[in-house]
C-alpha positions in Angstrom: -14.8 -62.7 -20.0 -15.3 -59.8 -22.4 -18.0 -57.2 -22.0 -19.7 -58.6 -25.1 -19.8 -62.1 -23.7 -21.1 -61.0 -20.4 -23.8 -59.0 -22.2 -24.8 -62.0 -24.3 -24.8 -64.4 -21.3 -26.9 -61.9 -19.4 -29.4 -61.8 -22.3 -29.8 -65.5 -22.3 -30.3 -65.5 -18.5 -32.9 -62.7 -18.8 -34.7 -64.7 -21.5 -34.8 -67.7 -19.1 -36.1 -65.6 -16.3 -38.9 -64.5 -18.7 -39.6 -68.2 -19.5 -39.8 -68.9 -15.7 -42.4 -66.1 -15.3 -44.4 -67.3 -18.2 -44.4 -71.0 -17.2 -44.7 -70.6 -13.4 -47.0 -67.6 -13.1 -48.7 -66.8 -16.5 -49.3 -70.3 -18.0 -53.1 -70.0 -17.7 -53.3 -66.3 -18.5 -54.1 -65.1 -22.0 -50.5 -64.0 -22.5 -49.1 -67.4 -21.5 -51.7 -69.3 -23.5 -50.8 -67.2 -26.6 -47.1 -67.6 -26.2 -47.3 -71.4 -25.9 -50.1 -71.9 -28.4 -52.5 -73.4 -25.8 -55.9 -73.9 -27.3 -58.1 -74.2 -24.2 -58.1 -72.9 -20.7 -58.9 -76.4 -19.5 -55.7 -77.8 -21.1 -53.7 -74.9 -19.5 -55.2 -75.7 -16.1 -54.5 -79.4 -16.5 -50.9 -78.8 -17.4 -50.2 -75.9 -15.0 -48.1 -78.0 -12.6 -46.0 -79.4 -15.4 -45.4 -76.0 -16.8 -44.4 -74.6 -13.3 -41.9 -77.4 -13.0 -40.5 -76.6 -16.4 -40.3 -72.9 -15.4 -38.3 -73.8 -12.3 -35.7 -75.5 -14.5 -35.5 -72.4 -16.6 -34.9 -70.5 -13.4 -32.0 -72.8 -12.6 -30.5 -72.2 -16.0 -30.8 -68.4 -15.5 -29.3 -68.7 -12.0 -26.3 -70.7 -13.3 -25.7 -68.1 -16.0 -25.9 -65.2 -13.6 -23.5 -67.0 -11.2 -21.0 -67.5 -14.1 -21.1 -63.7 -14.7 -20.6 -63.0 -11.0 -17.7 -65.4 -10.8 -16.4 -64.4 -14.2 -16.0 -68.1 -14.9 -16.0 -69.2 -18.5 -16.3 -72.9 -17.6 -19.5 -72.4 -15.6 -20.9 -70.1 -18.4 -20.0 -72.7 -21.0 -21.7 -75.5 -19.1 -25.0 -73.6 -18.7 -24.9 -72.3 -22.3 -24.5 -75.8 -23.5 -27.4 -76.9 -21.3 -29.5 -74.1 -22.8 -28.5 -75.1 -26.3 -29.4 -78.8 -25.7 -32.7 -77.7 -24.2 -33.4 -75.5 -27.3 -32.5 -78.3 -29.7 -34.6 -80.9 -27.9 -37.5 -78.6 -27.3 -37.6 -77.7 -31.0 -37.3 -81.3 -32.1 -39.9 -82.7 -29.6 -42.5 -80.0 -30.3 -41.7 -79.7 -34.0 -41.5 -75.9 -33.5 -38.4 -74.5 -35.2 -39.0 -71.1 -33.7 -38.0 -72.6 -30.3 -34.6 -73.4 -31.7 -34.1 -69.8 -32.9 -35.4 -68.3 -29.6 -33.6 -70.5 -27.2 -30.6 -72.3 -28.8 -29.3 -69.6 -31.2 -28.7 -66.9 -28.5 -27.0 -69.5 -26.3 -24.8 -70.7 -29.2 -23.9 -67.1 -30.0 -23.0 -66.3 -26.4 -20.9 -69.5 -26.2 -19.0 -68.7 -29.3 -18.3 -65.1 -28.2 -17.3 -66.3 -24.7 -14.9 -68.9 -26.1 -13.2 -66.5 -28.5 
């Protein structure tokens, strides 16, 4: 793997660690509510467990990407980057928020293209 591909894969991993923190620990905070567009504290409290579960999955994506860097394994990196891309596409479609596609899927797609070149 090239230095550029390692850098881009690491950026995607860091992004997902950030998502983990937001969803698992900051969901009901003003920052978490703002990032996810939550309108009420009550709704944030009611969905806190779901968000934490979602955050855990983001942590697994980050762990897989970091593992691929440690192992310098393009196959593992490709698998997790494709998973991130699918999550970004589905998340954008299901929430009707195109921004999610740009924030999650585009960096993964870029990292995947560079890694495969």
